[in-house]
mmCIF file of the N, C-alpha and C atoms, coordinates in Angstrom:
data_MODEL
# 
_entry.id   MODEL 
# 
loop_
_atom_site.group_PDB 
_atom_site.id 
_atom_site.type_symbol 
_atom_site.label_atom_id 
_atom_site.label_alt_id 
_atom_site.label_comp_id 
_atom_site.label_asym_id 
_atom_site.label_entity_id 
_atom_site.label_seq_id 
_atom_site.pdbx_PDB_ins_code 
_atom_site.Cartn_x 
_atom_site.Cartn_y 
_atom_site.Cartn_z 
_atom_site.occupancy 
_atom_site.B_iso_or_equiv 
_atom_site.pdbx_formal_charge 
_atom_site.auth_seq_id 
_atom_site.auth_comp_id 
_atom_site.auth_asym_id 
_atom_site.auth_atom_id 
_atom_site.pdbx_PDB_model_num 
ATOM 1   N N  . MET A 1 1  ? 7.511   -9.500  18.620  1.00 0.00 ? 1  MET A N  1 
ATOM 2   C CA . MET A 1 1  ? 6.952   -8.699  17.040  1.00 0.00 ? 1  MET A CA 1 
ATOM 3   C C  . MET A 1 1  ? 5.840   -8.397  17.232  1.00 0.00 ? 1  MET A C  1 
ATOM 4   N N  . GLY A 1 2  ? 5.302   -6.897  16.972  1.00 0.00 ? 2  GLY A N  1 
ATOM 5   C CA . GLY A 1 2  ? 4.240   -6.941  16.870  1.00 0.00 ? 2  GLY A CA 1 
ATOM 6   C C  . GLY A 1 2  ? 4.063   -6.929  15.245  1.00 0.00 ? 2  GLY A C  1 
ATOM 7   N N  . LYS A 1 3  ? 2.634   -7.288  14.958  1.00 0.00 ? 3  LYS A N  1 
ATOM 8   C CA . LYS A 1 3  ? 1.817   -7.687  13.924  1.00 0.00 ? 3  LYS A CA 1 
ATOM 9   C C  . LYS A 1 3  ? 1.212   -6.251  13.144  1.00 0.00 ? 3  LYS A C  1 
ATOM 10  N N  . ILE A 1 4  ? 0.935   -6.093  12.237  1.00 0.00 ? 4  ILE A N  1 
ATOM 11  C CA . ILE A 1 4  ? 0.528   -5.069  11.959  1.00 0.00 ? 4  ILE A CA 1 
ATOM 12  C C  . ILE A 1 4  ? -0.235  -5.268  10.706  1.00 0.00 ? 4  ILE A C  1 
ATOM 13  N N  . LEU A 1 5  ? -1.714  -4.862  10.218  1.00 0.00 ? 5  LEU A N  1 
ATOM 14  C CA . LEU A 1 5  ? -2.275  -4.921  9.102   1.00 0.00 ? 5  LEU A CA 1 
ATOM 15  C C  . LEU A 1 5  ? -2.378  -3.628  8.082   1.00 0.00 ? 5  LEU A C  1 
ATOM 16  N N  . ALA A 1 6  ? -1.855  -3.548  7.679   1.00 0.00 ? 6  ALA A N  1 
ATOM 17  C CA . ALA A 1 6  ? -2.342  -2.129  7.124   1.00 0.00 ? 6  ALA A CA 1 
ATOM 18  C C  . ALA A 1 6  ? -3.221  -2.110  5.865   1.00 0.00 ? 6  ALA A C  1 
ATOM 19  N N  . VAL A 1 7  ? -4.227  -1.404  5.770   1.00 0.00 ? 7  VAL A N  1 
ATOM 20  C CA . VAL A 1 7  ? -6.107  -1.405  5.144   1.00 0.00 ? 7  VAL A CA 1 
ATOM 21  C C  . VAL A 1 7  ? -6.121  -0.043  4.323   1.00 0.00 ? 7  VAL A C  1 
ATOM 22  N N  . THR A 1 8  ? -6.925  -0.449  3.393   1.00 0.00 ? 8  THR A N  1 
ATOM 23  C CA . THR A 1 8  ? -7.045  0.416   2.539   1.00 0.00 ? 8  THR A CA 1 
ATOM 24  C C  . THR A 1 8  ? -8.194  0.192   1.676   1.00 0.00 ? 8  THR A C  1 
ATOM 25  N N  . THR A 1 9  ? -9.224  0.811   1.606   1.00 0.00 ? 9  THR A N  1 
ATOM 26  C CA . THR A 1 9  ? -10.538 1.107   1.045   1.00 0.00 ? 9  THR A CA 1 
ATOM 27  C C  . THR A 1 9  ? -10.656 1.988   -0.003  1.00 0.00 ? 9  THR A C  1 
ATOM 28  N N  . HIS A 1 10 ? -9.377  2.364   -0.525  1.00 0.00 ? 10 HIS A N  1 
ATOM 29  C CA . HIS A 1 10 ? -9.186  3.695   -1.471  1.00 0.00 ? 10 HIS A CA 1 
ATOM 30  C C  . HIS A 1 10 ? -8.409  3.543   -2.543  1.00 0.00 ? 10 HIS A C  1 
ATOM 31  N N  . ALA A 1 11 ? -8.887  3.632   -3.508  1.00 0.00 ? 11 ALA A N  1 
ATOM 32  C CA . ALA A 1 11 ? -7.771  3.585   -5.089  1.00 0.00 ? 11 ALA A CA 1 
ATOM 33  C C  . ALA A 1 11 ? -7.783  4.912   -5.585  1.00 0.00 ? 11 ALA A C  1 
ATOM 34  N N  . THR A 1 12 ? -8.637  4.939   -6.781  1.00 0.00 ? 12 THR A N  1 
ATOM 35  C CA . THR A 1 12 ? -8.470  6.302   -7.716  1.00 0.00 ? 12 THR A CA 1 
ATOM 36  C C  . THR A 1 12 ? -9.035  7.697   -7.058  1.00 0.00 ? 12 THR A C  1 
ATOM 37  N N  . ASP A 1 13 ? -10.010 7.252   -6.183  1.00 0.00 ? 13 ASP A N  1 
ATOM 38  C CA . ASP A 1 13 ? -10.996 7.819   -5.476  1.00 0.00 ? 13 ASP A CA 1 
ATOM 39  C C  . ASP A 1 13 ? -10.733 8.666   -4.304  1.00 0.00 ? 13 ASP A C  1 
ATOM 40  N N  . ASP A 1 14 ? -9.519  8.332   -3.961  1.00 0.00 ? 14 ASP A N  1 
ATOM 41  C CA . ASP A 1 14 ? -8.605  9.707   -2.633  1.00 0.00 ? 14 ASP A CA 1 
ATOM 42  C C  . ASP A 1 14 ? -7.212  8.733   -2.566  1.00 0.00 ? 14 ASP A C  1 
ATOM 43  N N  . GLN A 1 15 ? -6.547  9.065   -3.664  1.00 0.00 ? 15 GLN A N  1 
ATOM 44  C CA . GLN A 1 15 ? -5.166  8.923   -3.781  1.00 0.00 ? 15 GLN A CA 1 
ATOM 45  C C  . GLN A 1 15 ? -4.433  8.681   -2.607  1.00 0.00 ? 15 GLN A C  1 
ATOM 46  N N  . THR A 1 16 ? -4.264  9.565   -1.828  1.00 0.00 ? 16 THR A N  1 
ATOM 47  C CA . THR A 1 16 ? -3.633  9.777   -0.712  1.00 0.00 ? 16 THR A CA 1 
ATOM 48  C C  . THR A 1 16 ? -3.812  8.724   0.363   1.00 0.00 ? 16 THR A C  1 
ATOM 49  N N  . LYS A 1 17 ? -5.352  8.407   0.634   1.00 0.00 ? 17 LYS A N  1 
ATOM 50  C CA . LYS A 1 17 ? -5.388  7.598   1.636   1.00 0.00 ? 17 LYS A CA 1 
ATOM 51  C C  . LYS A 1 17 ? -5.028  6.352   1.223   1.00 0.00 ? 17 LYS A C  1 
ATOM 52  N N  . SER A 1 18 ? -5.480  6.004   -0.164  1.00 0.00 ? 18 SER A N  1 
ATOM 53  C CA . SER A 1 18 ? -5.281  4.683   -0.529  1.00 0.00 ? 18 SER A CA 1 
ATOM 54  C C  . SER A 1 18 ? -3.106  4.830   -0.643  1.00 0.00 ? 18 SER A C  1 
ATOM 55  N N  . THR A 1 19 ? -3.006  5.514   -0.700  1.00 0.00 ? 19 THR A N  1 
ATOM 56  C CA . THR A 1 19 ? -1.239  5.626   -0.589  1.00 0.00 ? 19 THR A CA 1 
ATOM 57  C C  . THR A 1 19 ? -0.392  5.363   0.707   1.00 0.00 ? 19 THR A C  1 
ATOM 58  N N  . ALA A 1 20 ? -1.527  6.220   1.559   1.00 0.00 ? 20 ALA A N  1 
ATOM 59  C CA . ALA A 1 20 ? -1.521  5.916   3.226   1.00 0.00 ? 20 ALA A CA 1 
ATOM 60  C C  . ALA A 1 20 ? -0.733  4.404   3.958   1.00 0.00 ? 20 ALA A C  1 
ATOM 61  N N  . ALA A 1 21 ? -2.090  3.565   3.158   1.00 0.00 ? 21 ALA A N  1 
ATOM 62  C CA . ALA A 1 21 ? -1.854  1.980   3.843   1.00 0.00 ? 21 ALA A CA 1 
ATOM 63  C C  . ALA A 1 21 ? -0.288  1.664   3.371   1.00 0.00 ? 21 ALA A C  1 
ATOM 64  N N  . PHE A 1 22 ? 0.175   1.769   2.573   1.00 0.00 ? 22 PHE A N  1 
ATOM 65  C CA . PHE A 1 22 ? 1.298   1.323   1.511   1.00 0.00 ? 22 PHE A CA 1 
ATOM 66  C C  . PHE A 1 22 ? 2.878   2.434   2.240   1.00 0.00 ? 22 PHE A C  1 
ATOM 67  N N  . VAL A 1 23 ? 2.556   3.082   2.621   1.00 0.00 ? 23 VAL A N  1 
ATOM 68  C CA . VAL A 1 23 ? 3.647   3.934   3.538   1.00 0.00 ? 23 VAL A CA 1 
ATOM 69  C C  . VAL A 1 23 ? 3.494   2.930   5.051   1.00 0.00 ? 23 VAL A C  1 
ATOM 70  N N  . THR A 1 24 ? 2.452   3.222   5.077   1.00 0.00 ? 24 THR A N  1 
ATOM 71  C CA . THR A 1 24 ? 2.534   2.359   7.090   1.00 0.00 ? 24 THR A CA 1 
ATOM 72  C C  . THR A 1 24 ? 2.767   1.019   6.857   1.00 0.00 ? 24 THR A C  1 
ATOM 73  N N  . ALA A 1 25 ? 2.660   -0.143  5.745   1.00 0.00 ? 25 ALA A N  1 
ATOM 74  C CA . ALA A 1 25 ? 3.335   -1.126  5.925   1.00 0.00 ? 25 ALA A CA 1 
ATOM 75  C C  . ALA A 1 25 ? 5.175   -0.864  5.324   1.00 0.00 ? 25 ALA A C  1 
ATOM 76  N N  . ILE A 1 26 ? 5.510   0.111   4.694   1.00 0.00 ? 26 ILE A N  1 
ATOM 77  C CA . ILE A 1 26 ? 7.054   0.343   4.570   1.00 0.00 ? 26 ILE A CA 1 
ATOM 78  C C  . ILE A 1 26 ? 7.414   0.683   5.986   1.00 0.00 ? 26 ILE A C  1 
ATOM 79  N N  . GLY A 1 27 ? 6.896   1.708   6.613   1.00 0.00 ? 27 GLY A N  1 
ATOM 80  C CA . GLY A 1 27 ? 7.555   1.877   8.072   1.00 0.00 ? 27 GLY A CA 1 
ATOM 81  C C  . GLY A 1 27 ? 7.253   1.543   8.706   1.00 0.00 ? 27 GLY A C  1 
ATOM 82  N N  . ALA A 1 28 ? 6.524   0.009   8.957   1.00 0.00 ? 28 ALA A N  1 
ATOM 83  C CA . ALA A 1 28 ? 6.302   -1.253  9.598   1.00 0.00 ? 28 ALA A CA 1 
ATOM 84  C C  . ALA A 1 28 ? 7.410   -2.059  9.452   1.00 0.00 ? 28 ALA A C  1 
ATOM 85  N N  . LEU A 1 29 ? 7.606   -2.558  8.507   1.00 0.00 ? 29 LEU A N  1 
ATOM 86  C CA . LEU A 1 29 ? 8.573   -2.937  7.501   1.00 0.00 ? 29 LEU A CA 1 
ATOM 87  C C  . LEU A 1 29 ? 10.008  -2.593  8.549   1.00 0.00 ? 29 LEU A C  1 
ATOM 88  N N  . GLY A 1 30 ? 10.460  -1.004  7.966   1.00 0.00 ? 30 GLY A N  1 
ATOM 89  C CA . GLY A 1 30 ? 11.053  -0.298  8.694   1.00 0.00 ? 30 GLY A CA 1 
ATOM 90  C C  . GLY A 1 30 ? 11.666  -0.691  10.311  1.00 0.00 ? 30 GLY A C  1 
ATOM 91  N N  . ALA A 1 31 ? 10.343  -0.851  11.112  1.00 0.00 ? 31 ALA A N  1 
ATOM 92  C CA . ALA A 1 31 ? 10.535  -0.520  12.025  1.00 0.00 ? 31 ALA A CA 1 
ATOM 93  C C  . ALA A 1 31 ? 10.686  -2.182  12.692  1.00 0.00 ? 31 ALA A C  1 
ATOM 94  N N  . GLY A 1 32 ? 10.615  -3.252  11.752  1.00 0.00 ? 32 GLY A N  1 
ATOM 95  C CA . GLY A 1 32 ? 10.932  -4.579  12.137  1.00 0.00 ? 32 GLY A CA 1 
ATOM 96  C C  . GLY A 1 32 ? 9.507   -5.003  13.088  1.00 0.00 ? 32 GLY A C  1 
ATOM 97  N N  . LYS A 1 33 ? 8.467   -4.508  12.227  1.00 0.00 ? 33 LYS A N  1 
ATOM 98  C CA . LYS A 1 33 ? 7.227   -5.397  12.152  1.00 0.00 ? 33 LYS A CA 1 
ATOM 99  C C  . LYS A 1 33 ? 6.940   -6.671  11.188  1.00 0.00 ? 33 LYS A C  1 
ATOM 100 N N  . GLU A 1 34 ? 5.992   -7.329  12.032  1.00 0.00 ? 34 GLU A N  1 
ATOM 101 C CA . GLU A 1 34 ? 5.670   -7.995  10.924  1.00 0.00 ? 34 GLU A CA 1 
ATOM 102 C C  . GLU A 1 34 ? 4.194   -7.544  10.413  1.00 0.00 ? 34 GLU A C  1 
ATOM 103 N N  . VAL A 1 35 ? 4.563   -7.730  8.729   1.00 0.00 ? 35 VAL A N  1 
ATOM 104 C CA . VAL A 1 35 ? 3.056   -6.192  8.850   1.00 0.00 ? 35 VAL A CA 1 
ATOM 105 C C  . VAL A 1 35 ? 2.506   -7.297  7.064   1.00 0.00 ? 35 VAL A C  1 
ATOM 106 N N  . ALA A 1 36 ? 1.232   -6.892  7.077   1.00 0.00 ? 36 ALA A N  1 
ATOM 107 C CA . ALA A 1 36 ? 0.422   -7.394  6.091   1.00 0.00 ? 36 ALA A CA 1 
ATOM 108 C C  . ALA A 1 36 ? -0.271  -6.554  5.114   1.00 0.00 ? 36 ALA A C  1 
ATOM 109 N N  . LEU A 1 37 ? -1.065  -6.272  4.387   1.00 0.00 ? 37 LEU A N  1 
ATOM 110 C CA . LEU A 1 37 ? -1.284  -5.491  3.552   1.00 0.00 ? 37 LEU A CA 1 
ATOM 111 C C  . LEU A 1 37 ? -2.847  -5.996  2.784   1.00 0.00 ? 37 LEU A C  1 
ATOM 112 N N  . ALA A 1 38 ? -3.742  -4.758  3.011   1.00 0.00 ? 38 ALA A N  1 
ATOM 113 C CA . ALA A 1 38 ? -5.330  -5.300  2.879   1.00 0.00 ? 38 ALA A CA 1 
ATOM 114 C C  . ALA A 1 38 ? -5.888  -4.539  1.876   1.00 0.00 ? 38 ALA A C  1 
ATOM 115 N N  . LEU A 1 39 ? -6.460  -4.833  0.530   1.00 0.00 ? 39 LEU A N  1 
ATOM 116 C CA . LEU A 1 39 ? -6.934  -3.901  -0.373  1.00 0.00 ? 39 LEU A CA 1 
ATOM 117 C C  . LEU A 1 39 ? -8.538  -4.319  -0.331  1.00 0.00 ? 39 LEU A C  1 
ATOM 118 N N  . ILE A 1 40 ? -9.293  -3.339  0.018   1.00 0.00 ? 40 ILE A N  1 
ATOM 119 C CA . ILE A 1 40 ? -10.809 -4.074  -0.052  1.00 0.00 ? 40 ILE A CA 1 
ATOM 120 C C  . ILE A 1 40 ? -11.743 -2.936  -0.861  1.00 0.00 ? 40 ILE A C  1 
ATOM 121 N N  . GLY A 1 41 ? -12.341 -3.521  -1.163  1.00 0.00 ? 41 GLY A N  1 
ATOM 122 C CA . GLY A 1 41 ? -13.142 -2.637  -2.208  1.00 0.00 ? 41 GLY A CA 1 
ATOM 123 C C  . GLY A 1 41 ? -12.707 -1.813  -3.246  1.00 0.00 ? 41 GLY A C  1 
ATOM 124 N N  . GLU A 1 42 ? -13.297 -0.544  -2.990  1.00 0.00 ? 42 GLU A N  1 
ATOM 125 C CA . GLU A 1 42 ? -12.000 0.164   -4.429  1.00 0.00 ? 42 GLU A CA 1 
ATOM 126 C C  . GLU A 1 42 ? -10.780 -0.048  -4.589  1.00 0.00 ? 42 GLU A C  1 
ATOM 127 N N  . ALA A 1 43 ? -9.773  -0.092  -3.470  1.00 0.00 ? 43 ALA A N  1 
ATOM 128 C CA . ALA A 1 43 ? -8.466  -0.223  -3.402  1.00 0.00 ? 43 ALA A CA 1 
ATOM 129 C C  . ALA A 1 43 ? -8.445  -1.454  -4.258  1.00 0.00 ? 43 ALA A C  1 
ATOM 130 N N  . ALA A 1 44 ? -9.073  -2.830  -3.937  1.00 0.00 ? 44 ALA A N  1 
ATOM 131 C CA . ALA A 1 44 ? -8.637  -3.936  -5.181  1.00 0.00 ? 44 ALA A CA 1 
ATOM 132 C C  . ALA A 1 44 ? -8.215  -3.791  -6.558  1.00 0.00 ? 44 ALA A C  1 
ATOM 133 N N  . TYR A 1 45 ? -8.955  -2.262  -7.439  1.00 0.00 ? 45 TYR A N  1 
ATOM 134 C CA . TYR A 1 45 ? -8.168  -1.652  -8.356  1.00 0.00 ? 45 TYR A CA 1 
ATOM 135 C C  . TYR A 1 45 ? -6.823  -1.703  -8.160  1.00 0.00 ? 45 TYR A C  1 
ATOM 136 N N  . LEU A 1 46 ? -6.243  -1.169  -7.376  1.00 0.00 ? 46 LEU A N  1 
ATOM 137 C CA . LEU A 1 46 ? -4.542  -0.903  -7.063  1.00 0.00 ? 46 LEU A CA 1 
ATOM 138 C C  . LEU A 1 46 ? -3.735  -2.231  -7.541  1.00 0.00 ? 46 LEU A C  1 
ATOM 139 N N  . ALA A 1 47 ? -4.738  -3.445  -7.576  1.00 0.00 ? 47 ALA A N  1 
ATOM 140 C CA . ALA A 1 47 ? -3.717  -4.964  -8.041  1.00 0.00 ? 47 ALA A CA 1 
ATOM 141 C C  . ALA A 1 47 ? -3.198  -4.495  -9.333  1.00 0.00 ? 47 ALA A C  1 
ATOM 142 N N  . LYS A 1 48 ? -4.152  -3.773  -10.421 1.00 0.00 ? 48 LYS A N  1 
ATOM 143 C CA . LYS A 1 48 ? -4.083  -3.827  -11.780 1.00 0.00 ? 48 LYS A CA 1 
ATOM 144 C C  . LYS A 1 48 ? -3.242  -2.338  -12.110 1.00 0.00 ? 48 LYS A C  1 
ATOM 145 N N  . LYS A 1 49 ? -2.192  -3.150  -12.712 1.00 0.00 ? 49 LYS A N  1 
ATOM 146 C CA . LYS A 1 49 ? -0.714  -2.390  -13.014 1.00 0.00 ? 49 LYS A CA 1 
ATOM 147 C C  . LYS A 1 49 ? -1.007  -0.617  -13.700 1.00 0.00 ? 49 LYS A C  1 
ATOM 148 N N  . GLU A 1 50 ? -2.271  -0.784  -14.416 1.00 0.00 ? 50 GLU A N  1 
ATOM 149 C CA . GLU A 1 50 ? -2.740  0.358   -15.156 1.00 0.00 ? 50 GLU A CA 1 
ATOM 150 C C  . GLU A 1 50 ? -3.218  1.327   -14.094 1.00 0.00 ? 50 GLU A C  1 
ATOM 151 N N  . VAL A 1 51 ? -3.918  0.646   -13.196 1.00 0.00 ? 51 VAL A N  1 
ATOM 152 C CA . VAL A 1 51 ? -4.542  1.847   -11.855 1.00 0.00 ? 51 VAL A CA 1 
ATOM 153 C C  . VAL A 1 51 ? -3.620  1.857   -10.524 1.00 0.00 ? 51 VAL A C  1 
ATOM 154 N N  . ALA A 1 52 ? -2.559  1.376   -10.780 1.00 0.00 ? 52 ALA A N  1 
ATOM 155 C CA . ALA A 1 52 ? -1.694  1.847   -9.905  1.00 0.00 ? 52 ALA A CA 1 
ATOM 156 C C  . ALA A 1 52 ? -0.619  2.709   -10.216 1.00 0.00 ? 52 ALA A C  1 
ATOM 157 N N  . LYS A 1 53 ? -0.672  2.617   -11.805 1.00 0.00 ? 53 LYS A N  1 
ATOM 158 C CA . LYS A 1 53 ? 0.344   3.982   -12.082 1.00 0.00 ? 53 LYS A CA 1 
ATOM 159 C C  . LYS A 1 53 ? -0.130  5.111   -12.379 1.00 0.00 ? 53 LYS A C  1 
ATOM 160 N N  . SER A 1 54 ? -1.433  5.378   -12.426 1.00 0.00 ? 54 SER A N  1 
ATOM 161 C CA . SER A 1 54 ? -2.354  6.609   -12.152 1.00 0.00 ? 54 SER A CA 1 
ATOM 162 C C  . SER A 1 54 ? -2.379  6.966   -11.214 1.00 0.00 ? 54 SER A C  1 
ATOM 163 N N  . VAL A 1 55 ? -1.676  6.526   -9.624  1.00 0.00 ? 55 VAL A N  1 
ATOM 164 C CA . VAL A 1 55 ? -1.971  6.648   -8.198  1.00 0.00 ? 55 VAL A CA 1 
ATOM 165 C C  . VAL A 1 55 ? -0.696  7.495   -7.885  1.00 0.00 ? 55 VAL A C  1 
ATOM 166 N N  . HIS A 1 56 ? -0.525  9.029   -6.680  1.00 0.00 ? 56 HIS A N  1 
ATOM 167 C CA . HIS A 1 56 ? 0.180   9.691   -6.143  1.00 0.00 ? 56 HIS A CA 1 
ATOM 168 C C  . HIS A 1 56 ? -0.534  10.782  -5.250  1.00 0.00 ? 56 HIS A C  1 
ATOM 169 N N  . GLY A 1 57 ? -0.224  9.939   -3.926  1.00 0.00 ? 57 GLY A N  1 
ATOM 170 C CA . GLY A 1 57 ? -0.991  10.380  -2.863  1.00 0.00 ? 57 GLY A CA 1 
ATOM 171 C C  . GLY A 1 57 ? -0.412  11.949  -2.841  1.00 0.00 ? 57 GLY A C  1 
ATOM 172 N N  . VAL A 1 58 ? -1.203  12.716  -2.185  1.00 0.00 ? 58 VAL A N  1 
ATOM 173 C CA . VAL A 1 58 ? 0.230   14.274  -1.773  1.00 0.00 ? 58 VAL A CA 1 
ATOM 174 C C  . VAL A 1 58 ? 0.610   13.996  -0.698  1.00 0.00 ? 58 VAL A C  1 
ATOM 175 N N  . GLY A 1 59 ? 1.960   14.276  -1.298  1.00 0.00 ? 59 GLY A N  1 
ATOM 176 C CA . GLY A 1 59 ? 3.112   14.535  -0.303  1.00 0.00 ? 59 GLY A CA 1 
ATOM 177 C C  . GLY A 1 59 ? 4.044   12.734  -0.035  1.00 0.00 ? 59 GLY A C  1 
ATOM 178 N N  . PHE A 1 60 ? 3.246   11.995  -0.940  1.00 0.00 ? 60 PHE A N  1 
ATOM 179 C CA . PHE A 1 60 ? 4.495   10.612  -1.434  1.00 0.00 ? 60 PHE A CA 1 
ATOM 180 C C  . PHE A 1 60 ? 4.594   10.191  -2.344  1.00 0.00 ? 60 PHE A C  1 
ATOM 181 N N  . PRO A 1 61 ? 5.729   9.435   -2.282  1.00 0.00 ? 61 PRO A N  1 
ATOM 182 C CA . PRO A 1 61 ? 6.073   9.195   -3.629  1.00 0.00 ? 61 PRO A CA 1 
ATOM 183 C C  . PRO A 1 61 ? 4.439   8.224   -4.702  1.00 0.00 ? 61 PRO A C  1 
ATOM 184 N N  . PRO A 1 62 ? 5.072   8.281   -6.001  1.00 0.00 ? 62 PRO A N  1 
ATOM 185 C CA . PRO A 1 62 ? 4.308   7.649   -6.276  1.00 0.00 ? 62 PRO A CA 1 
ATOM 186 C C  . PRO A 1 62 ? 4.272   6.565   -6.112  1.00 0.00 ? 62 PRO A C  1 
ATOM 187 N N  . LEU A 1 63 ? 2.864   5.712   -6.410  1.00 0.00 ? 63 LEU A N  1 
ATOM 188 C CA . LEU A 1 63 ? 2.550   4.321   -6.048  1.00 0.00 ? 63 LEU A CA 1 
ATOM 189 C C  . LEU A 1 63 ? 2.931   3.342   -6.294  1.00 0.00 ? 63 LEU A C  1 
ATOM 190 N N  . PRO A 1 64 ? 3.461   3.325   -7.847  1.00 0.00 ? 64 PRO A N  1 
ATOM 191 C CA . PRO A 1 64 ? 4.336   2.176   -8.103  1.00 0.00 ? 64 PRO A CA 1 
ATOM 192 C C  . PRO A 1 64 ? 5.882   1.754   -7.257  1.00 0.00 ? 64 PRO A C  1 
ATOM 193 N N  . GLU A 1 65 ? 6.073   3.227   -6.787  1.00 0.00 ? 65 GLU A N  1 
ATOM 194 C CA . GLU A 1 65 ? 7.255   3.094   -6.162  1.00 0.00 ? 65 GLU A CA 1 
ATOM 195 C C  . GLU A 1 65 ? 7.579   2.191   -4.518  1.00 0.00 ? 65 GLU A C  1 
ATOM 196 N N  . LEU A 1 66 ? 6.217   2.606   -4.072  1.00 0.00 ? 66 LEU A N  1 
ATOM 197 C CA . LEU A 1 66 ? 6.137   1.906   -2.894  1.00 0.00 ? 66 LEU A CA 1 
ATOM 198 C C  . LEU A 1 66 ? 5.594   0.709   -2.822  1.00 0.00 ? 66 LEU A C  1 
ATOM 199 N N  . ILE A 1 67 ? 4.731   0.476   -3.793  1.00 0.00 ? 67 ILE A N  1 
ATOM 200 C CA . ILE A 1 67 ? 4.567   -1.134  -4.652  1.00 0.00 ? 67 ILE A CA 1 
ATOM 201 C C  . ILE A 1 67 ? 5.479   -2.297  -4.626  1.00 0.00 ? 67 ILE A C  1 
ATOM 202 N N  . ASP A 1 68 ? 6.838   -1.543  -5.178  1.00 0.00 ? 68 ASP A N  1 
ATOM 203 C CA . ASP A 1 68 ? 7.917   -2.188  -5.347  1.00 0.00 ? 68 ASP A CA 1 
ATOM 204 C C  . ASP A 1 68 ? 8.798   -2.456  -3.782  1.00 0.00 ? 68 ASP A C  1 
ATOM 205 N N  . GLN A 1 69 ? 8.570   -1.830  -2.855  1.00 0.00 ? 69 GLN A N  1 
ATOM 206 C CA . GLN A 1 69 ? 9.201   -1.756  -1.744  1.00 0.00 ? 69 GLN A CA 1 
ATOM 207 C C  . GLN A 1 69 ? 8.339   -2.875  -1.058  1.00 0.00 ? 69 GLN A C  1 
ATOM 208 N N  . VAL A 1 70 ? 7.248   -2.601  -1.352  1.00 0.00 ? 70 VAL A N  1 
ATOM 209 C CA . VAL A 1 70 ? 6.295   -3.829  -0.599  1.00 0.00 ? 70 VAL A CA 1 
ATOM 210 C C  . VAL A 1 70 ? 6.781   -5.089  -1.106  1.00 0.00 ? 70 VAL A C  1 
ATOM 211 N N  . VAL A 1 71 ? 6.818   -5.166  -2.282  1.00 0.00 ? 71 VAL A N  1 
ATOM 212 C CA . VAL A 1 71 ? 7.153   -6.414  -2.846  1.00 0.00 ? 71 VAL A CA 1 
ATOM 213 C C  . VAL A 1 71 ? 8.464   -7.168  -2.430  1.00 0.00 ? 71 VAL A C  1 
ATOM 214 N N  . ASP A 1 72 ? 9.451   -5.782  -2.602  1.00 0.00 ? 72 ASP A N  1 
ATOM 215 C CA . ASP A 1 72 ? 10.749  -6.576  -2.187  1.00 0.00 ? 72 ASP A CA 1 
ATOM 216 C C  . ASP A 1 72 ? 10.787  -6.663  -0.693  1.00 0.00 ? 72 ASP A C  1 
ATOM 217 N N  . GLY A 1 73 ? 10.072  -6.313  0.107   1.00 0.00 ? 73 GLY A N  1 
ATOM 218 C CA . GLY A 1 73 ? 10.067  -6.147  1.444   1.00 0.00 ? 73 GLY A CA 1 
ATOM 219 C C  . GLY A 1 73 ? 9.081   -7.832  1.896   1.00 0.00 ? 73 GLY A C  1 
ATOM 220 N N  . ASP A 1 74 ? 8.605   -8.514  0.723   1.00 0.00 ? 74 ASP A N  1 
ATOM 221 C CA . ASP A 1 74 ? 7.860   -9.792  1.169   1.00 0.00 ? 74 ASP A CA 1 
ATOM 222 C C  . ASP A 1 74 ? 6.748   -9.471  2.354   1.00 0.00 ? 74 ASP A C  1 
ATOM 223 N N  . VAL A 1 75 ? 5.964   -8.174  1.512   1.00 0.00 ? 75 VAL A N  1 
ATOM 224 C CA . VAL A 1 75 ? 4.727   -8.282  2.179   1.00 0.00 ? 75 VAL A CA 1 
ATOM 225 C C  . VAL A 1 75 ? 3.558   -8.516  1.840   1.00 0.00 ? 75 VAL A C  1 
ATOM 226 N N  . PRO A 1 76 ? 2.799   -9.957  2.513   1.00 0.00 ? 76 PRO A N  1 
ATOM 227 C CA . PRO A 1 76 ? 1.848   -10.042 1.963   1.00 0.00 ? 76 PRO A CA 1 
ATOM 228 C C  . PRO A 1 76 ? 0.896   -9.471  1.458   1.00 0.00 ? 76 PRO A C  1 
ATOM 229 N N  . VAL A 1 77 ? -0.130  -8.949  0.559   1.00 0.00 ? 77 VAL A N  1 
ATOM 230 C CA . VAL A 1 77 ? -0.920  -8.088  0.427   1.00 0.00 ? 77 VAL A CA 1 
ATOM 231 C C  . VAL A 1 77 ? -2.788  -9.284  -0.484  1.00 0.00 ? 77 VAL A C  1 
ATOM 232 N N  . TYR A 1 78 ? -2.978  -9.125  0.651   1.00 0.00 ? 78 TYR A N  1 
ATOM 233 C CA . TYR A 1 78 ? -4.593  -9.414  0.575   1.00 0.00 ? 78 TYR A CA 1 
ATOM 234 C C  . TYR A 1 78 ? -5.885  -8.768  -0.221  1.00 0.00 ? 78 TYR A C  1 
ATOM 235 N N  . VAL A 1 79 ? -6.210  -9.265  -1.529  1.00 0.00 ? 79 VAL A N  1 
ATOM 236 C CA . VAL A 1 79 ? -7.089  -8.752  -2.073  1.00 0.00 ? 79 VAL A CA 1 
ATOM 237 C C  . VAL A 1 79 ? -8.663  -9.554  -1.871  1.00 0.00 ? 79 VAL A C  1 
# 
């Protein structure tokens, strides 16, 4: 089984890039990979509920929906 670490360094400063890491983690789960998510720098603000609620990357579901999937998949999130 492959291991994947999805990393983002963005939050509200680039909502599409910050959302992409969560989409990557969810896709890895669906492919049966062991996955973790790292929020570095600005991305650490995504751990705040009010900030996460304001993030919606272009072409992706709103971030709170993706966070729910990450939590449901027991993906470790490192801040």
